[in-house]
N, C-alpha and C positions, 0 to 999 in steps of 0.2 A: 320590759315586761311590767315594771313597777309603775302604777298610775296614781299613787297617793302622795300626799305631801306631809312631811318631807320625804324625799325619795329614799329608798333603801340602798344600802351599799351594794355595789356591783359584785358579781360572783367571783371576780378576780382579786378583790380586796381582802386584807387580813381580817376585817370584821364582817365578812360575808354572812355569817350565821345570824347576824342581828336583823336580817330581812324578815318581813312578815310572812307567816305561813298562809298559803293559799289552798292547800289540800293536805290532809293527813290520813294515813292509813295505818293505825296502830296495830291492827291485826296482821299486817304485812311488815311492820317495822320501819316505815319510812314516811317522810313528809316532804312536800314540795314548797320551796320558798319563792317569793315573788321575783327574785332575781334569777330564777331558773335552776337553782341549786337543789339537788336531792340530798336530804340529810337522813342518815340511817340510825337506828337505835343503838348500834354498836359504836357510834361516833364517826363512822366513815362517811364520805361524801362523794357524790357524782356531780362534777361540774358540767355546765351546759356544753362545753366543747368536747366532752367525752373523757376528760382526765378524771382520775380517781384519787382520793386521799384515803389512806388506810385508817383504821381505828386509832384513836389517840387515848388509849386507856392508861391510867396511871401505872407506873411500874412499882411493884411491891418493894418495900424497904428491905434491905438486906439485914439478916439477923446474924449477929456475931455472938459467939459464946464466950 
């Protein structure tokens, strides 16, 4: 799907989110990257093969008294 130079990382690579955005819909909370990856505002992802990755939110620090 990527037609520019240098090419973007494929959807299966660890740095897949570094691909360029080709469409964005902030009102719906998602963007499409040129490698076919859908990235959601909650940090979840939909890969081109249908697999999903859940949100990767930071876990709160535990408070000890």
